[in-house]
LODREN-32850 format. One line per field, with one value per atom (N, C-alpha, C): residue in three letters; atom name; x, y, z. Coordinates in steps of 0.05 Angstrom, whole numbers, plus 32768, in hexadecimal, padded with zeros to 4 digits. Layout:
N
resn c(ALA; ...)
name c(CA; ...)
x c(X; ...)
y c(Y; ...)
z c(Z; ...)
//
This chain:
195
resn c(MET; MET; MET; ASN; ASN; ASN; PRO; PRO; PRO; ALA; ALA; ALA; PHE; PHE; PHE; PHE; PHE; PHE; ASP; ASP; ASP; ARG; ARG; ARG; ARG; ARG; ARG; ALA; ALA; ALA; VAL; VAL; VAL; ASP; ASP; ASP; VAL; VAL; VAL; ALA; ALA; ALA; ARG; ARG; ARG; ASP; ASP; ASP; LEU; LEU; LEU; ILE; ILE; ILE; GLY; GLY; GLY; ALA; ALA; ALA; GLY; GLY; GLY; LEU; LEU; LEU; ASP; ASP; ASP; MET; MET; MET; ALA; ALA; ALA; GLY; GLY; GLY; ALA; ALA; ALA; GLY; GLY; GLY; GLY; GLY; GLY; VAL; VAL; VAL; ILE; ILE; ILE; VAL; VAL; VAL; GLU; GLU; GLU; THR; THR; THR; GLU; GLU; GLU; ALA; ALA; ALA; TYR; TYR; TYR; GLU; GLU; GLU; PRO; PRO; PRO; ASP; ASP; ASP; ASP; ASP; ASP; PRO; PRO; PRO; ALA; ALA; ALA; SER; SER; SER; HIS; HIS; HIS; SER; SER; SER; PHE; PHE; PHE; ARG; ARG; ARG; GLY; GLY; GLY; PRO; PRO; PRO; SER; SER; SER; ALA; ALA; ALA; ARG; ARG; ARG; ASN; ASN; ASN; ALA; ALA; ALA; VAL; VAL; VAL; MET; MET; MET; PHE; PHE; PHE; GLY; GLY; GLY; PRO; PRO; PRO; ALA; ALA; ALA; GLY; GLY; GLY; HIS; HIS; HIS; ALA; ALA; ALA; TYR; TYR; TYR; VAL; VAL; VAL; TYR; TYR; TYR; ARG; ARG; ARG; SER; SER; SER; TYR; TYR; TYR; GLY; GLY; GLY; ILE; ILE; ILE; HIS; HIS; HIS; TRP; TRP; TRP; CYS; CYS; CYS; LEU; LEU; LEU; ASN; ASN; ASN; PHE; PHE; PHE; VAL; VAL; VAL; CYS; CYS; CYS; LYS; LYS; LYS; PRO; PRO; PRO; GLY; GLY; GLY; SER; SER; SER; ALA; ALA; ALA; VAL; VAL; VAL; LEU; LEU; LEU; ILE; ILE; ILE; ARG; ARG; ARG; ALA; ALA; ALA; LEU; LEU; LEU; HIS; HIS; HIS; PRO; PRO; PRO; ILE; ILE; ILE; ARG; ARG; ARG; GLY; GLY; GLY; LEU; LEU; LEU; GLU; GLU; GLU; GLU; GLU; GLU; MET; MET; MET; GLU; GLU; GLU; ARG; ARG; ARG; ARG; ARG; ARG; ARG; ARG; ARG; GLY; GLY; GLY; LEU; LEU; LEU; ALA; ALA; ALA; ASP; ASP; ASP; PRO; PRO; PRO; VAL; VAL; VAL; LEU; LEU; LEU; LEU; LEU; LEU; CYS; CYS; CYS; SER; SER; SER; GLY; GLY; GLY; PRO; PRO; PRO; GLY; GLY; GLY; ARG; ARG; ARG; LEU; LEU; LEU; CYS; CYS; CYS; GLN; GLN; GLN; ALA; ALA; ALA; LEU; LEU; LEU; GLY; GLY; GLY; ILE; ILE; ILE; THR; THR; THR; ILE; ILE; ILE; GLU; GLU; GLU; HIS; HIS; HIS; ASN; ASN; ASN; GLY; GLY; GLY; LEU; LEU; LEU; PRO; PRO; PRO; LEU; LEU; LEU; PHE; PHE; PHE; GLU; GLU; GLU; PRO; PRO; PRO; PRO; PRO; PRO; PHE; PHE; PHE; ALA; ALA; ALA; LEU; LEU; LEU; SER; SER; SER; PRO; PRO; PRO; PRO; PRO; PRO; GLU; GLU; GLU; ALA; ALA; ALA; GLU; GLU; GLU; PRO; PRO; PRO; ILE; ILE; ILE; VAL; VAL; VAL; VAL; VAL; VAL; THR; THR; THR; GLY; GLY; GLY; ARG; ARG; ARG; ARG; ARG; ARG; ILE; ILE; ILE; GLY; GLY; GLY; ILE; ILE; ILE; SER; SER; SER; LYS; LYS; LYS; VAL; VAL; VAL; VAL; VAL; VAL; ASP; ASP; ASP; LEU; LEU; LEU; PRO; PRO; PRO; TRP; TRP; TRP; ARG; ARG; ARG; PHE; PHE; PHE; GLY; GLY; GLY; LEU; LEU; LEU; SER; SER; SER; GLY; GLY; GLY; SER; SER; SER; VAL; VAL; VAL; HIS; HIS; HIS; ILE; ILE; ILE; SER; SER; SER; ARG; ARG; ARG; LYS; LYS; LYS; PHE; PHE; PHE; THR; THR; THR; GLY; GLY; GLY; LYS; LYS; LYS; GLY; GLY; GLY; GLY; GLY; GLY; LEU; LEU; LEU; ALA; ALA; ALA; PRO; PRO; PRO; GLN; GLN; GLN; ASP; ASP; ASP; ALA; ALA; ALA; ALA; ALA; ALA; PRO; PRO; PRO; GLY; GLY; GLY; SER; SER; SER)
name c(N; CA; C; N; CA; C; N; CA; C; N; CA; C; N; CA; C; N; CA; C; N; CA; C; N; CA; C; N; CA; C; N; CA; C; N; CA; C; N; CA; C; N; CA; C; N; CA; C; N; CA; C; N; CA; C; N; CA; C; N; CA; C; N; CA; C; N; CA; C; N; CA; C; N; CA; C; N; CA; C; N; CA; C; N; CA; C; N; CA; C; N; CA; C; N; CA; C; N; CA; C; N; CA; C; N; CA; C; N; CA; C; N; CA; C; N; CA; C; N; CA; C; N; CA; C; N; CA; C; N; CA; C; N; CA; C; N; CA; C; N; CA; C; N; CA; C; N; CA; C; N; CA; C; N; CA; C; N; CA; C; N; CA; C; N; CA; C; N; CA; C; N; CA; C; N; CA; C; N; CA; C; N; CA; C; N; CA; C; N; CA; C; N; CA; C; N; CA; C; N; CA; C; N; CA; C; N; CA; C; N; CA; C; N; CA; C; N; CA; C; N; CA; C; N; CA; C; N; CA; C; N; CA; C; N; CA; C; N; CA; C; N; CA; C; N; CA; C; N; CA; C; N; CA; C; N; CA; C; N; CA; C; N; CA; C; N; CA; C; N; CA; C; N; CA; C; N; CA; C; N; CA; C; N; CA; C; N; CA; C; N; CA; C; N; CA; C; N; CA; C; N; CA; C; N; CA; C; N; CA; C; N; CA; C; N; CA; C; N; CA; C; N; CA; C; N; CA; C; N; CA; C; N; CA; C; N; CA; C; N; CA; C; N; CA; C; N; CA; C; N; CA; C; N; CA; C; N; CA; C; N; CA; C; N; CA; C; N; CA; C; N; CA; C; N; CA; C; N; CA; C; N; CA; C; N; CA; C; N; CA; C; N; CA; C; N; CA; C; N; CA; C; N; CA; C; N; CA; C; N; CA; C; N; CA; C; N; CA; C; N; CA; C; N; CA; C; N; CA; C; N; CA; C; N; CA; C; N; CA; C; N; CA; C; N; CA; C; N; CA; C; N; CA; C; N; CA; C; N; CA; C; N; CA; C; N; CA; C; N; CA; C; N; CA; C; N; CA; C; N; CA; C; N; CA; C; N; CA; C; N; CA; C; N; CA; C; N; CA; C; N; CA; C; N; CA; C; N; CA; C; N; CA; C; N; CA; C; N; CA; C; N; CA; C; N; CA; C; N; CA; C; N; CA; C; N; CA; C; N; CA; C; N; CA; C; N; CA; C; N; CA; C; N; CA; C; N; CA; C; N; CA; C; N; CA; C; N; CA; C; N; CA; C; N; CA; C; N; CA; C; N; CA; C; N; CA; C; N; CA; C; N; CA; C; N; CA; C; N; CA; C; N; CA; C; N; CA; C; N; CA; C; N; CA; C; N; CA; C; N; CA; C; N; CA; C; N; CA; C; N; CA; C; N; CA; C; N; CA; C; N; CA; C; N; CA; C; N; CA; C; N; CA; C; N; CA; C; N; CA; C; N; CA; C; N; CA; C; N; CA; C; N; CA; C; N; CA; C; N; CA; C)
x c(8401; 83EE; 83F3; 83D6; 83DD; 83CB; 83CF; 83BB; 83A0; 8391; 8377; 8370; 8383; 8377; 836D; 837A; 836E; 8356; 834D; 833A; 831F; 8312; 8306; 82F4; 82DB; 82D1; 82EE; 82EB; 8300; 82F8; 82DC; 82D4; 82E0; 82E5; 82EE; 830F; 8317; 8334; 833F; 8332; 8336; 833A; 8327; 8322; 8338; 8342; 8354; 836E; 8373; 8391; 83A0; 838A; 838D; 83A1; 83BB; 83C5; 83E0; 83D9; 83EF; 8409; 8420; 8436; 8439; 8444; 844C; 8462; 8479; 848F; 8498; 84A8; 84AD; 84CD; 84D8; 84F4; 8503; 84F7; 8501; 84F2; 84EA; 84DA; 84BC; 84B2; 8494; 8487; 846F; 846B; 8455; 843C; 8427; 8413; 8401; 83E7; 83D6; 83CF; 83BA; 83A5; 83A0; 838B; 8387; 836D; 8365; 8347; 833E; 832A; 8323; 8307; 8303; 82F0; 82F1; 82E2; 82DC; 82C0; 82B7; 82AC; 82A7; 82A6; 8283; 8275; 8259; 825D; 8277; 827A; 827A; 8265; 826E; 8282; 828F; 82AC; 82C4; 82BC; 82D6; 82DD; 82F1; 8304; 82FC; 82F1; 82E6; 82C2; 82B9; 829C; 8294; 829F; 8298; 82A7; 82B2; 82BC; 82DD; 82E8; 82FE; 8314; 8327; 8333; 8350; 8362; 837D; 8383; 837A; 8382; 8378; 8363; 8363; 835F; 8368; 8369; 837C; 838E; 8398; 8380; 836D; 834E; 8348; 8346; 8334; 834A; 8363; 8379; 836F; 8382; 8386; 838E; 8382; 837F; 839E; 83A6; 83C4; 83D0; 83CC; 83DC; 83D8; 83EE; 83EF; 83E0; 83CB; 83BD; 83CD; 83DC; 83E1; 83DB; 83CE; 83C4; 83CC; 83C9; 83D1; 83B4; 83B8; 839F; 83A7; 8392; 838D; 83AD; 83B6; 83C8; 83E5; 83E8; 83FA; 840B; 83F5; 83FC; 83FB; 8412; 8409; 83F9; 83E6; 83D5; 83D7; 83DE; 83DA; 83C9; 83C3; 83A9; 83A8; 83A2; 839D; 8388; 838E; 8374; 8370; 8351; 8343; 8336; 831D; 8309; 830F; 8301; 8307; 82F5; 8305; 82F5; 82F4; 82FD; 8303; 8320; 8322; 833B; 833D; 8352; 8354; 8367; 8360; 8378; 8383; 83A1; 83AE; 83AF; 83A5; 83A9; 83B3; 83BE; 83D3; 83E4; 83FF; 840D; 841D; 8420; 8433; 844F; 845F; 847A; 848F; 849C; 84AD; 84C8; 84CB; 84E2; 84E9; 8502; 850C; 8506; 850A; 84FB; 850C; 8523; 853A; 852F; 8530; 852A; 8514; 84FC; 84E0; 84E2; 84F5; 84F5; 8504; 8514; 8526; 8513; 8500; 84EE; 84DC; 84D5; 84BC; 84C5; 84DC; 84E9; 84E0; 84DE; 84D7; 84DA; 84DD; 84E6; 84CE; 84B8; 84A4; 8493; 8493; 848A; 846D; 845E; 8443; 8437; 8445; 8443; 844E; 8458; 8470; 845A; 8446; 8437; 8419; 840E; 83F7; 83E0; 83DA; 83CD; 83D8; 83CB; 83D5; 83EA; 83EC; 83FD; 8419; 8411; 842B; 843A; 8428; 8432; 843F; 8438; 8444; 845F; 845F; 8476; 8491; 8488; 849A; 84A1; 8493; 8499; 84A3; 84A5; 84B4; 849D; 8486; 8470; 846A; 846B; 8464; 8454; 844E; 843F; 844F; 8469; 847A; 846F; 845E; 845F; 843B; 8434; 8419; 8414; 8405; 83FE; 8416; 8429; 8437; 842B; 8438; 842A; 8437; 8421; 8429; 8438; 843F; 8446; 8469; 8472; 8492; 84A1; 84B9; 84C1; 84C1; 84BA; 84C9; 84AE; 8495; 8486; 8482; 847C; 8482; 846B; 845D; 843E; 8443; 8434; 8434; 8419; 840D; 83F6; 83FC; 83E3; 83EC; 83F7; 8402; 8414; 83FE; 83EE; 83D7; 83BB; 83A2; 838A; 8387; 8385; 8381; 8361; 8364; 8347; 8344; 832C; 8329; 830F; 8310; 82FD; 82F2; 82E2; 82D6; 82C7; 82C8; 82B9; 82B2; 82AD; 82AA; 82C4; 82BE; 82DA; 82DB; 82F9; 82FE; 8304; 82F8; 8305; 82F6; 82E1; 82C7; 82B5; 829E; 8288; 8271; 827A; 825D; 8260; 824C; 8248; 8255; 8252; 8268; 8262; 8248; 823E; 8247; 8253; 825C; 8272; 826E; 8288; 829D; 82AC; 82BD; 82D5; 82DE; 82FC; 82FF; 8312; 8319; 8335; 833C; 8354; 8358; 836F; 8382; 8373; 8366; 835D; 836C; 836C; 8387; 839F; 83A2; 83B7; 83BB; 83D2; 83D4; 83E2; 83E8; 83F2; 83DC; 83BF; 83AB; 83A7; 83A1; 8399; 8387; 8376; 8360; 834C; 8344; 833C; 8323; 8316; 82FD; 82EC; 82D5; 82C6; 82A7; 829B; 827C; 8275; 825E; 8257; 8267; 826D; 8281; 8299; 82A3; 82C1; 82CA; 82B8; 82BE; 82C9; 82BC; 82C1; 82C0; 82CB; 82D3; 82BA; 82B4; 829F; 82A9; 829D; 82A9; 829F; 8286; 827D; 8273; 8277; 826C; 8251; 8248; 8229; 822C; 821F; 822A; 8236; 8246; 8262; 8254)
y c(75D6; 75BB; 75C1; 75C1; 75C3; 75BD; 75B7; 75AD; 75B2; 75C8; 75D4; 75C4; 75BE; 75AF; 7595; 758E; 756F; 756C; 7583; 7585; 758C; 757C; 757F; 755D; 755E; 7540; 7534; 7517; 750E; 750D; 750A; 750F; 751D; 7535; 754F; 754E; 7544; 7542; 7532; 7519; 7505; 750B; 751A; 752E; 753D; 7549; 7566; 7559; 7540; 7533; 7528; 7529; 751D; 7533; 7524; 753A; 754B; 7541; 754D; 7536; 7547; 7535; 752F; 7514; 7504; 74F8; 7502; 74FA; 74E7; 74DB; 74CA; 74C3; 74D5; 74D6; 74D4; 74E2; 74ED; 74D9; 74C7; 74AE; 74BC; 74BE; 74BD; 74CC; 74DC; 74E3; 74F2; 74EE; 7500; 74EE; 74EF; 74E3; 74DA; 74C3; 74C1; 74B6; 74A6; 749E; 749F; 749D; 74A1; 749A; 748E; 7484; 7498; 74A3; 74AB; 7498; 74A4; 748F; 74A0; 74AA; 74B7; 74AC; 74B9; 74B3; 749C; 74A8; 749A; 7483; 7476; 746B; 744D; 743B; 741C; 7414; 7416; 7411; 7415; 742C; 7438; 742E; 742E; 7424; 7432; 744C; 745C; 745B; 744B; 7446; 743E; 742A; 7425; 742F; 744B; 7459; 7457; 7464; 7461; 7449; 7440; 7428; 7423; 7412; 7413; 741B; 740F; 740B; 7425; 7432; 7446; 7462; 7461; 747B; 748E; 7491; 74A5; 74B1; 74A1; 74AF; 74C4; 74C4; 74D7; 74E9; 74EF; 7505; 7518; 7528; 753C; 7539; 754B; 754B; 754D; 7543; 7545; 752E; 7516; 7505; 74E5; 74DC; 74C1; 74B2; 749C; 7482; 746D; 7459; 7440; 7430; 7418; 73FE; 73E9; 73CA; 73B5; 73B0; 73A8; 739F; 7381; 7374; 7354; 7346; 734F; 734B; 734B; 7354; 734C; 7373; 7384; 739C; 73B4; 73CB; 73DC; 73F3; 7401; 7418; 742D; 744A; 745F; 7478; 7482; 7490; 74AE; 74C1; 74D9; 74E5; 74E3; 74EA; 750A; 750A; 751F; 752C; 7534; 753B; 7521; 7527; 750D; 74FA; 74DC; 74C4; 74BC; 74D6; 74D1; 74CE; 74C3; 74C1; 74BA; 74C3; 74BB; 74A7; 748E; 7476; 7487; 7486; 748F; 746D; 746C; 745A; 7454; 7466; 7460; 7476; 747E; 7491; 748F; 74A6; 74A1; 74A8; 7494; 7494; 74AA; 74B7; 74D0; 74D1; 74CC; 74D7; 74C2; 74B4; 74A3; 7484; 7486; 746C; 7454; 745A; 7443; 7432; 7444; 7442; 742D; 743A; 742F; 7410; 7410; 73F9; 73E2; 73EB; 73D5; 73CA; 73DF; 73D4; 73C5; 73CA; 73BB; 73A5; 739E; 738B; 738D; 739B; 73A1; 73BD; 73B9; 73D8; 73E0; 73DA; 73E3; 73FA; 7410; 742C; 742A; 741D; 7420; 740B; 73F6; 73E6; 73EC; 7405; 740D; 7414; 7422; 742D; 7428; 7418; 7417; 7407; 740E; 7400; 7409; 7406; 740F; 7406; 73EA; 73D3; 73DD; 73E1; 73E4; 73FD; 7410; 742F; 742A; 7423; 7421; 7410; 73F8; 73ED; 73FB; 740C; 7416; 7432; 7442; 7458; 744F; 7433; 742D; 7436; 743B; 7437; 7423; 742A; 7416; 741E; 740B; 7413; 742F; 742D; 743A; 745E; 7460; 7476; 7482; 7472; 746E; 7489; 7499; 74B8; 74CC; 74CC; 74DF; 74F0; 750E; 7525; 7522; 7529; 752F; 7547; 7556; 7570; 7571; 7560; 7557; 7541; 7541; 7529; 7512; 74F8; 74F7; 74F9; 7501; 750B; 7524; 7523; 753E; 7542; 7552; 755A; 7570; 756F; 7589; 758E; 759F; 75A5; 75A4; 7594; 7595; 75A6; 759E; 75B7; 75C0; 75B1; 75BB; 75B1; 75BD; 75B6; 7599; 7580; 7566; 7566; 754C; 7549; 7530; 752C; 751A; 750B; 74F2; 74DA; 74D6; 74C3; 74BA; 749A; 748E; 7476; 7468; 7450; 743C; 7433; 742E; 742F; 7410; 740A; 73EC; 73E0; 73C6; 73B0; 73B1; 73B8; 73BD; 73AD; 73A9; 739E; 73B0; 73C5; 73DD; 73F0; 73F9; 740F; 7411; 7403; 7404; 741A; 7420; 742A; 744B; 7459; 7470; 7476; 748F; 748C; 74A3; 7493; 74A3; 7496; 748F; 7486; 749D; 74AF; 74C2; 74B5; 74C0; 74BC; 74CD; 74D1; 74DF; 74DB; 74DF; 74DF; 74D5; 74BF; 74B7; 74B0; 74A8; 749D; 7480; 7476; 7457; 7450; 7463; 7456; 7455; 7450; 744F; 742F; 7424; 7408; 73FC; 740A; 7400; 7412; 740B; 741D; 7423; 7442; 7445; 7446; 742F; 742E; 7436; 7437; 743C; 7454; 745D; 7472; 7483; 749A; 74A8; 74A3; 748A; 7484; 748B; 7497; 7498; 74BC; 74C7; 74E3; 74F4; 750E; 751A; 7527; 7525; 7522; 7537; 754E; 755F; 755F; 7552; 7554; 7532; 7527; 750C; 7510; 74FE; 7509; 750E; 7520; 752E; 7542; 7547; 755A; 7579)
z c(7190; 71A4; 71C2; 71D0; 71EF; 71F9; 7216; 7223; 721E; 7216; 720B; 71F6; 71E2; 71CE; 71D4; 71ED; 71F0; 7201; 7210; 7224; 7212; 71FF; 71F4; 71EA; 71E5; 71DF; 71CB; 71CE; 71C2; 719C; 719A; 7182; 716F; 717D; 716E; 7172; 7184; 7185; 716F; 716D; 715E; 713C; 7139; 7117; 7119; 712F; 7125; 712A; 7135; 713A; 7118; 7108; 70F0; 70DF; 70DE; 70CC; 70E2; 70FB; 7112; 7114; 7121; 711A; 7137; 7136; 7153; 7157; 7162; 7160; 717F; 7183; 719B; 7194; 71A5; 71AB; 7190; 7179; 7160; 7144; 7156; 713B; 713A; 7123; 7124; 7107; 7106; 70ED; 70EF; 70E0; 70DF; 70DF; 70F8; 70FE; 70E2; 70E0; 70C5; 70CF; 70E4; 70F1; 710E; 7115; 7130; 7134; 7154; 715D; 7175; 7175; 718F; 71A4; 71B9; 71D0; 71E1; 71EC; 71F6; 7217; 7230; 7243; 7243; 7234; 7237; 7224; 721C; 71FC; 720D; 7209; 7215; 7205; 71F3; 71E3; 71F5; 7206; 720C; 7228; 722C; 7249; 7262; 725B; 726F; 7277; 7268; 726B; 7288; 7294; 72B0; 72C6; 72C1; 72D6; 72DD; 72E9; 72ED; 72FA; 72F0; 72F6; 72FC; 7306; 7307; 72E5; 72D6; 72B7; 72AE; 72B8; 72A0; 72B1; 72C6; 72D7; 72C5; 72B5; 72A5; 7293; 728C; 727C; 728E; 72A6; 72B9; 72C9; 72BB; 72C1; 72AF; 72B0; 729F; 7282; 726E; 7251; 7251; 7239; 722E; 722F; 7240; 7248; 723B; 723B; 722F; 723C; 7228; 7239; 722E; 7233; 722A; 7238; 7223; 722D; 7219; 7223; 7210; 7207; 71F3; 71E4; 71E1; 71E4; 71DE; 71ED; 7202; 7210; 71FA; 71E7; 71D4; 71CA; 71C3; 71BC; 71CE; 71CF; 71DE; 71C9; 71D2; 71C0; 71D1; 71BF; 71C9; 71C4; 71DC; 71D6; 71E0; 71DE; 71E6; 71FA; 7215; 7226; 721B; 7220; 721D; 7230; 7232; 7246; 725E; 7274; 7286; 7276; 727E; 7273; 7252; 7242; 7227; 721B; 7203; 71F7; 71D6; 71CC; 71B0; 71A9; 719D; 719A; 717F; 717C; 716A; 715B; 7142; 7136; 711A; 710E; 70F8; 70FB; 70ED; 70ED; 70CF; 70C7; 70AB; 70B0; 70BB; 70BF; 70AD; 70BE; 70AC; 70BB; 70D1; 70DD; 70F2; 70F1; 7102; 70F5; 70D9; 70CE; 70D2; 70D4; 70D9; 70F6; 7108; 7121; 7120; 7118; 7114; 7109; 70F2; 70E5; 70F1; 70FF; 7112; 712D; 712F; 7148; 713D; 7127; 711D; 710D; 7105; 70F3; 70DB; 70D0; 70B2; 70A8; 7090; 707C; 706A; 706F; 705F; 706D; 706A; 706D; 7071; 7061; 7063; 707E; 7088; 7094; 70B3; 70AA; 70CC; 70E5; 70DF; 70F3; 70F0; 70DB; 70D3; 70E0; 70F9; 7108; 712C; 7144; 7155; 7167; 715F; 716C; 715C; 7140; 7132; 713C; 713C; 7141; 7159; 716E; 7193; 718E; 717D; 717A; 716A; 7158; 7148; 7158; 716A; 7175; 7191; 719A; 71B5; 71C3; 71C5; 71D4; 71E8; 71FF; 7213; 722B; 723D; 7262; 7268; 7265; 7276; 726A; 7251; 724F; 7257; 7263; 7266; 727F; 7277; 7284; 7282; 7275; 7267; 7261; 7265; 7258; 7234; 7225; 720D; 7200; 7212; 7209; 7214; 721F; 7227; 721F; 721A; 720F; 7225; 7214; 71FA; 71DF; 71EB; 71D8; 71CA; 71AF; 71A2; 718F; 7192; 717E; 7171; 715A; 7149; 713D; 7139; 7123; 7108; 70FF; 70DE; 70D0; 70BC; 70AA; 709D; 7090; 707D; 708B; 707E; 7086; 7079; 7083; 707C; 7072; 7062; 705A; 7065; 7073; 708B; 7083; 7084; 707B; 709C; 709F; 70BB; 70AC; 70C7; 70C4; 70E3; 70DE; 70F2; 7101; 7120; 7129; 7125; 7126; 7122; 713C; 7138; 7153; 7169; 716D; 7184; 717E; 7192; 7188; 718F; 71A0; 71AB; 719C; 7198; 7185; 7173; 715E; 7146; 7134; 7136; 711E; 711B; 7137; 713A; 7127; 7119; 7108; 7113; 712A; 713B; 712D; 7116; 7110; 70F8; 70FC; 70EC; 70DC; 70C4; 70B0; 70A3; 709B; 707C; 7069; 7059; 703C; 702A; 701C; 700E; 7013; 7032; 703E; 703F; 7035; 7035; 7050; 705F; 707F; 7090; 7086; 7099; 70A0; 70BA; 70C2; 70AE; 70A4; 7094; 7080; 706C; 705B; 7069; 7060; 7068; 7051; 7055; 7044; 704C; 7039; 7038; 7046; 704B; 7049; 7062; 705C; 706F; 7068; 705D; 705F; 7041; 7034; 7012; 700E; 701F; 7016; 7035; 7036; 7052; 705E; 7075; 7085; 709C; 709B; 70B7; 70D4; 70DA; 70F0; 70F2; 710A; 7118; 712B; 712C; 7139; 7151; 715D; 7179; 717F; 7163; 7165; 7162)
//
């Protein structure tokens, strides 16, 4: 995985990140859930143009965009083409479990990284990581070891353009933040509208 991998539409990157490895200083696992946000997407932070908060989204592809959600949780995004990013929603934790359990204050592997806030807490991700390249420590990325079966569905926790199937997940994973239900969430889907 290199900058060219991310220099594409967020919808394509979000799908292709399912099954990829993500590590932060030795703690991490397999990405099992993502959401795409495009520049012309009213639900995206970039929709109204650059600001101090979202400046990283308009920078080079392959960097981390970290923001606080509802004033409580940090969220990790991977910057794609200018103004677009992929929210990393859930991880199947594999490495550094003891450290992740300590940070989260629990030992249930299913709940360690099942949601963007939980994931960031488990991996120790904060605003200090905003703008850092994804190809240098403390980040480490690796491509999927096998071709994943990807399911799609509606994004979560937004109030605009809610019908776009831009949430992607690893079929059968117990580590996703919410089950994929309804049309498109029950079986693999190879393409989203406009891709």
